[in-house]
TORGUPA-158624 format. One record per residue (C-alpha): residue number from 1; residue in three letters; z, x, y. Coordinates in steps of 0.05 Angstrom, whole numbers, plus 5000, padded with zeros to 4 digits. Each point is the difference from the previous one (the first is absolute). Layout:
# TORGUPA-158624
> pos;code;w;u;v
> NUM;ALA;Z;X;Y
...
//
This chain:
# TORGUPA-158624
> pos;code;w;u;v
> 1;MET;4613;5486;5090
> 2;GLU;5038;4968;5057
> 3;ILE;5062;4959;4984
> 4;LYS;5021;4943;5045
> 5;LEU;5065;4960;4996
> 6;ALA;5005;4927;5019
> 7;GLN;5037;4988;5065
> 8;ASN;5052;4959;4963
> 9;TYR;5018;5011;4927
> 10;GLY;5058;5009;4952
> 11;PHE;5072;4978;5002
> 12;CYS;5015;4938;5041
> 13;PHE;5067;4986;5033
> 14;GLY;5025;4956;4943
> 15;VAL;4985;5053;4947
> 16;LYS;5030;5057;5041
> 17;ARG;5063;4958;5008
> 18;ALA;5003;4983;4926
> 19;ILE;4993;5073;4979
> 20;LYS;5056;5021;5047
> 21;ILE;5045;4945;4973
> 22;ALA;4985;5019;4928
> 23;GLU;5014;5073;5012
> 24;SER;5069;4980;5027
> 25;ALA;5015;4958;4939
> 26;ARG;4998;5054;4947
> 27;GLY;5008;4974;4929
> 28;ALA;4981;4929;5017
> 29;SER;4947;4957;4964
> 30;THR;4944;4963;5033
> 31;ILE;4980;4931;4976
> 32;GLY;4926;5014;4988
> 33;PRO;4967;5061;5032
> 34;LEU;5027;5014;5070
> 35;ILE;4928;5010;5025
> 36;HIS;4932;4999;4967
> 37;ASN;4991;5075;4993
> 38;ASN;5015;5031;4932
> 39;GLU;5003;5072;5027
> 40;GLU;5054;4983;5051
> 41;ILE;5039;4958;4949
> 42;LEU;5001;5061;4954
> 43;ARG;5024;5045;5058
> 44;LEU;5057;4952;5015
> 45;LYS;5020;5000;4926
> 46;GLU;4999;5076;4993
> 47;ASN;5034;5016;5066
> 48;PHE;5046;4941;5013
> 49;ASP;5011;4969;4931
> 50;ILE;4968;4934;5022
> 51;THR;4981;4961;4938
> 52;THR;4952;4941;4997
> 53;LEU;5016;4936;4963
> 54;GLN;4941;4958;4979
> 55;SER;5038;4935;4996
> 56;ILE;5061;4967;5030
> 57;ASP;5023;4991;4928
> 58;ASP;5013;5075;4997
> 59;ALA;5048;4998;5059
> 60;ALA;5062;4973;4966
> 61;SER;5031;5068;4987
> 62;ILE;4983;5036;5066
> 63;LYS;5049;5012;5057
> 64;LYS;4952;5008;5059
> 65;ALA;4932;4966;5011
> 66;ILE;4948;5016;5051
> 67;ILE;4957;4942;5022
> 68;ARG;4928;5024;5001
> 69;THR;4957;4999;5064
> 70;HIS;4964;4937;4975
> 71;GLY;5066;4962;4992
> 72;ILE;5020;4963;4937
> 73;PRO;5003;4925;4984
> 74;LYS;5059;4963;5030
> 75;ASP;5029;4982;4931
> 76;ASP;4998;5073;4980
> 77;LEU;5039;5020;5062
> 78;GLU;5052;4946;4985
> 79;TYR;5006;5027;4929
> 80;LEU;5016;5070;5025
> 81;LYS;5053;4972;5046
> 82;SER;5031;4960;4943
> 83;LYS;5008;5064;4960
> 84;ASN;5035;5035;5059
> 85;ILE;4947;5053;5001
> 86;GLU;4997;5041;5064
> 87;ILE;4936;4981;5036
> 88;VAL;4961;5049;5042
> 89;ASP;4946;4961;5036
> 90;ALA;4935;5039;5012
> 91;THR;4957;4938;5010
> 92;CYS;4949;5013;5054
> 93;PRO;5021;4963;5064
> 94;PHE;4930;4969;5004
> 95;VAL;5011;4970;4931
> 96;THR;5070;4975;5019
> 97;LYS;4969;4966;5060
> 98;LEU;4948;4968;4955
> 99;GLN;5054;4974;4953
> 100;LYS;5037;4968;5058
> 101;ILE;4936;4966;5026
> 102;CYS;4985;4970;4932
> 103;GLU;5071;4975;4993
> 104;LYS;5002;4967;5068
> 105;MET;4931;4969;4998
> 106;SER;5014;4972;4931
> 107;LYS;5065;4969;5024
> 108;ASP;4963;4971;5060
> 109;GLY;4953;4962;4954
> 110;TYR;4938;5044;5002
> 111;SER;4956;5016;4941
> 112;VAL;5004;5076;4998
> 113;VAL;4934;5036;4985
> 114;ILE;5007;5074;4983
> 115;PHE;4936;5042;5004
> 116;GLY;5010;5053;4947
> 117;ASP;5002;5020;4927
> 118;GLU;5043;4952;4958
> 119;ASN;5020;5057;4953
> 120;HIS;5021;5049;5055
> 121;PRO;5075;5012;5004
> 122;GLU;5000;4989;5076
> 123;VAL;4968;4931;4991
> 124;GLN;5047;4982;4943
> 125;SER;5058;5019;5045
> 126;VAL;4975;4961;5060
> 127;LYS;4980;4939;4960
> 128;SER;5071;4994;4972
> 129;TYR;5027;4986;5070
> 130;ALA;4958;4937;5009
> 131;GLU;5042;4940;4978
> 132;ASN;4945;4948;4996
> 133;SER;4924;5001;4998
> 134;VAL;4971;5071;4996
> 135;VAL;4933;5026;4975
> 136;VAL;4969;5069;4995
> 137;ILE;4925;5009;5014
> 138;LEU;4949;5056;5004
> 139;SER;4944;4964;5036
> 140;CYS;4978;4937;5036
> 141;GLU;4970;4975;4935
> 142;ASP;5070;4997;4969
> 143;LEU;5019;4948;5052
> 144;GLU;4949;4949;4978
> 145;SER;5039;4973;4940
> 146;LEU;5069;5001;5034
> 147;ASN;5037;4938;5023
> 148;LEU;5037;5026;5061
> 149;SER;5042;4960;5048
> 150;LYS;4975;4985;5071
> 151;LYS;5044;5057;5025
> 152;VAL;4981;5069;4975
> 153;ALA;5030;5068;5013
> 154;LEU;4956;5061;4985
> 155;VAL;5027;5070;4987
> 156;SER;4970;5062;4969
> 157;GLN;5022;5054;4952
> 158;THR;5013;5058;5047
> 159;THR;4943;5043;4972
> 160;ARG;4940;4953;4999
> 161;LYS;4935;5006;5040
> 162;PHE;5007;4968;5069
> 163;GLU;4928;4973;5001
> 164;GLU;5012;4960;4937
> 165;PHE;5066;4973;5027
> 166;VAL;4964;4975;5063
> 167;LYS;4948;4963;4957
> 168;ILE;5055;4963;4963
> 169;ALA;5036;4983;5065
> 170;ASN;4936;4971;5030
> 171;HIS;4987;4959;4937
> 172;LEU;5070;4970;5002
> 173;ILE;4996;4985;5074
> 174;TYR;4935;4962;4988
> 175;THR;5028;4959;4942
> 176;HIS;5072;4986;5019
> 177;LYS;5035;4966;5059
> 178;GLU;5056;5050;5010
> 179;VAL;4994;5073;4980
> 180;ARG;5048;5056;5017
> 181;VAL;4971;5069;4990
> 182;PHE;5045;5061;4994
> 183;ASN;4963;5066;5001
> 184;THR;5046;5038;4952
> 185;ILE;4951;5056;4984
> 186;CYS;5036;5065;5014
> 187;ASN;4979;5038;5063
> 188;ALA;4994;5064;4960
> 189;THR;4954;4965;4951
> 190;LEU;4955;4977;5056
> 191;GLU;4997;5069;5032
> 192;ASN;4985;5034;4933
> 193;GLN;4944;4951;4986
> 194;LYS;4969;5009;5069
> 195;SER;5004;5076;4995
> 196;THR;4969;4999;4931
> 197;LYS;4942;4958;5023
> 198;THR;4987;5046;5059
> 199;LEU;5003;5064;4959
> 200;ALA;4960;4973;4941
> 201;LYS;4941;4989;5047
> 202;GLU;5001;5074;5021
> 203;VAL;5004;5037;4934
> 204;ASP;4959;5015;4937
> 205;VAL;5056;4993;4951
> 206;MET;5068;4966;5006
> 207;ILE;5064;5014;4961
> 208;VAL;5055;4946;5000
> 209;VAL;5066;5027;4975
> 210;GLY;5051;4951;4972
> 211;GLY;5029;4962;4942
> 212;LYS;4948;4961;4960
> 213;ASN;5051;4944;4993
> 214;SER;5011;4998;5076
> 215;SER;4972;4938;5035
> 216;ASN;4992;5033;5068
> 217;THR;4966;5061;4969
> 218;LYS;4951;4956;4963
> 219;GLN;4984;4963;5065
> 220;VAL;4988;5066;5035
> 221;TYR;4955;5023;4943
> 222;ALA;4960;4936;5002
> 223;ILE;4988;5009;5075
> 224;SER;4981;5073;4990
> 225;LYS;4951;4982;4945
> 226;GLU;4968;4947;5044
> 227;PHE;4981;5052;5053
> 228;CYS;4993;5063;4958
> 229;GLU;4970;4991;4930
> 230;ASP;5027;5067;4976
> 231;SER;5073;4980;5006
> 232;TYR;5052;5019;4947
> 233;LEU;5071;4977;4987
> 234;ILE;5047;5053;4972
> 235;GLU;5075;5003;4988
> 236;ASN;5005;5076;5006
> 237;GLU;4958;5062;5009
> 238;ASN;4991;5009;4924
> 239;GLU;4952;4940;4999
> 240;LEU;4951;5033;5049
> 241;LYS;4932;5018;4971
> 242;LYS;4959;5056;5030
> 243;GLU;4934;4964;4990
> 244;TRP;5021;4946;5050
> 245;PHE;4991;5050;5056
> 246;PHE;4932;5031;4982
> 247;GLU;4954;5001;5061
> 248;LYS;5052;4963;5042
> 249;LYS;5012;5024;5071
> 250;ILE;5059;4958;5022
> 251;CYS;5058;4976;4956
> 252;GLY;5046;4945;5026
> 253;ILE;5072;4993;4975
> 254;THR;5047;4941;5007
> 255;ALA;5060;4975;4961
> 256;GLY;5039;4937;4983
> 257;ALA;5066;4983;5033
> 258;SER;5039;5023;4938
> 259;THR;4968;5069;4997
> 260;PRO;5045;5058;5020
> 261;ASP;4975;5058;5043
> 262;TRP;5011;5051;4945
> 263;ILE;4947;4967;4956
> 264;ILE;4951;4995;5058
> 265;LYS;5010;5074;5016
> 266;LYS;4986;5021;4928
> 267;THR;4937;4957;5001
> 268;ILE;4975;5033;5064
> 269;GLU;5016;5069;4973
> 270;LYS;4961;4990;4935
> 271;ILE;4939;4970;5036
> 272;SER;5001;5059;5049
> 273;ASN;4997;5049;4941
> 274;PHE;4939;4967;4968
> 275;LYS;4937;5043;5007
> 276;VAL;4945;4949;5008
//
């Protein structure tokens, strides 16, 4: 069976940067998981003594805090400063830019519309920087019941599907007098999604490697499933099942932006050793 890798996959710039920062901050604690990949979080804990706090309430006794790639709410950041905790900022620069846009547009009197998942830590972080009207939506339908001002600023969670973002932008332009659209979807996300779509059309079976709690990985998996019915999402090679590959000639592999190379390599190796 032939194995093909997507042209773009795996660690994005923001995640690579965050991992490097964490490795240099031995013994620190992250406020929430640094990235959405359980295997890499475990590696950082075992090799660099990086612990993960589930809540800001657990941070009172720590000396050094790493801000996760998704950022944290503004009030939580102020709390850490008030406790004189050393802050190591691993927020993805794309998320930092998004925070600043929301803050400025809100100050300028715009209703801020965030396309994303209300419960995602990145969205919670970004939303906290809007000082006035701010809403989070997942589709055009969510806009119907909202009472927005005449001036609207649209942004997106960095890992959403671009096509859906465009639909929402077009809807707002049609229904409001002044709309400012900021394409805040990460470039790496766009390239991963495009590469996944291309590869999924060429293969018999598709393996998406990444955290099942990772937004960008779930988006990649959804795209893969759309173009290759036999698509499977795994966190590591131990979740592979031999029967997925029976009578398959070409296997495609891609990975989410939080998936390290060492997990991808183990996945490739195990698939290569299957006798099907």
